[in-house]
C-alpha positions as CSV (number, residue, x, y, z in Angstrom):
1,M,-26.4,-63.5,-17.9
2,S,-25.4,-59.9,-17.2
3,S,-27.7,-57.7,-15.0
4,S,-28.6,-55.5,-18.0
5,A,-29.5,-58.5,-20.1
6,T,-31.6,-59.9,-17.2
7,E,-33.4,-56.5,-16.8
8,S,-34.3,-56.4,-20.5
9,A,-35.3,-60.1,-20.8
10,K,-38.9,-60.7,-21.6
11,R,-40.9,-64.0,-21.5
12,R,-41.0,-65.7,-24.8
13,I,-44.5,-66.9,-25.5
14,N,-46.5,-68.4,-28.3
15,G,-50.1,-67.6,-29.3
16,S,-51.7,-70.1,-27.0
17,L,-50.0,-68.5,-24.0
18,M,-51.2,-64.9,-24.8
19,G,-54.2,-65.1,-22.4
20,N,-51.8,-65.9,-19.5
21,F,-49.8,-62.7,-20.0
22,V,-52.3,-60.0,-20.4
23,G,-50.7,-56.7,-19.4
24,K,-47.2,-58.2,-19.3
25,A,-44.2,-57.5,-21.5
26,V,-43.4,-60.4,-23.8
27,C,-41.5,-61.5,-26.9
28,L,-43.6,-63.2,-29.6
29,L,-42.1,-64.7,-32.8
30,G,-44.0,-65.6,-35.9
31,K,-44.6,-65.1,-39.6
32,A,-45.9,-61.6,-40.5
33,G,-49.0,-61.2,-42.7
34,M,-50.3,-58.2,-44.5
35,I,-50.2,-54.8,-42.8
36,D,-53.5,-53.1,-42.6
37,S,-54.2,-50.1,-44.9
38,S,-53.7,-47.6,-42.0
39,G,-50.3,-49.1,-41.2
40,R,-51.2,-49.3,-37.6
41,S,-51.5,-53.1,-37.3
42,F,-50.6,-56.4,-39.0
43,Q,-51.4,-60.1,-38.6
44,L,-48.9,-62.5,-37.2
45,T,-49.1,-66.2,-37.4
46,T,-47.3,-67.4,-34.2
47,S,-45.0,-70.4,-33.8
48,D,-48.0,-72.5,-32.7
49,D,-50.1,-71.4,-35.7
50,Q,-52.3,-68.9,-33.8
51,K,-53.4,-65.7,-35.5
52,V,-52.5,-62.5,-33.5
53,T,-53.1,-58.9,-34.3
54,V,-50.0,-56.7,-33.7
55,R,-50.9,-53.1,-32.9
56,L,-48.2,-50.6,-33.7
57,Q,-47.6,-47.3,-31.9
58,E,-46.8,-45.5,-35.1
59,P,-47.9,-46.2,-38.7
60,F,-45.5,-48.5,-40.6
61,Q,-45.7,-48.7,-44.4
62,D,-42.7,-50.9,-45.3
63,L,-43.1,-54.4,-46.4
64,I,-43.2,-56.9,-43.5
65,H,-42.6,-60.5,-44.5
66,D,-41.2,-63.8,-43.2
67,L,-40.1,-64.0,-39.5
68,I,-40.6,-61.1,-37.1
69,E,-39.9,-60.9,-33.4
70,V,-42.4,-58.6,-31.6
71,H,-41.6,-57.1,-28.2
72,G,-44.6,-55.6,-26.5
73,S,-47.5,-55.8,-24.0
74,V,-50.2,-58.4,-24.4
75,I,-53.6,-56.6,-24.7
76,N,-55.8,-59.8,-24.8
77,R,-55.5,-63.4,-26.0
78,T,-55.3,-62.3,-29.7
79,E,-53.7,-58.8,-29.6
80,I,-50.3,-57.4,-28.6
81,L,-49.2,-53.7,-28.5
82,C,-45.8,-53.6,-30.1
83,S,-43.1,-51.5,-28.5
84,S,-40.4,-52.7,-30.9
85,F,-39.8,-55.5,-33.4
86,V,-37.0,-57.3,-35.3
87,L,-37.4,-58.2,-38.9
88,F,-35.2,-61.1,-39.8
89,P,-33.5,-61.2,-43.2
90,E,-34.8,-63.7,-45.7
91,S,-31.5,-65.6,-45.5
92,A,-32.1,-66.2,-41.8
93,C,-35.7,-67.3,-42.3
94,K,-35.0,-69.9,-45.0
95,D,-33.9,-72.7,-42.7
96,F,-35.5,-71.5,-39.4
97,D,-37.3,-74.4,-37.7
98,L,-40.4,-72.7,-36.2
99,E,-41.8,-76.0,-34.9
100,S,-38.6,-76.6,-32.8
101,Y,-38.7,-73.0,-31.7
102,D,-42.2,-73.5,-30.4
103,K,-41.2,-76.6,-28.5
104,A,-38.5,-74.6,-26.8
105,V,-41.0,-71.8,-25.9
106,R,-43.3,-74.4,-24.4
107,M,-40.5,-75.9,-22.4
108,M,-39.3,-72.5,-21.1
109,N,-42.9,-71.7,-19.9
110,S,-43.2,-75.2,-18.3
111,F,-40.1,-74.5,-16.2
112,P,-40.0,-70.7,-15.8
113,E,-37.8,-70.9,-12.7
114,H,-34.9,-71.9,-15.0
115,Y,-35.1,-69.0,-17.4
116,A,-34.3,-65.3,-16.5
117,T,-37.1,-63.0,-17.4
118,T,-38.7,-59.8,-16.2
119,Q,-42.4,-59.7,-15.4
């Protein structure tokens, strides 16, 4: 892994791990729910089926659906402040195995010394 990639790497977590990473930069993947009427937050169902509120820095009015990868700082065990996100195209979501992804996230967090991240 290049040094620039290592510098930008964030710990991948699931909803159950949120409480362990309060105040830390993370990457959280899940299925997006409805955005609130102000456009400042939306609900995310994480890979381990936890409900998380994603707080946005600026209002967002576009349709958010299917898989989304959120990069941000954990506020508490159920909220994350989003600094950026990736909306995956529907074609990429069709066959994505969220359960296997969650198993990989749990394994990475069981053996963190083997995965390059920044804290």
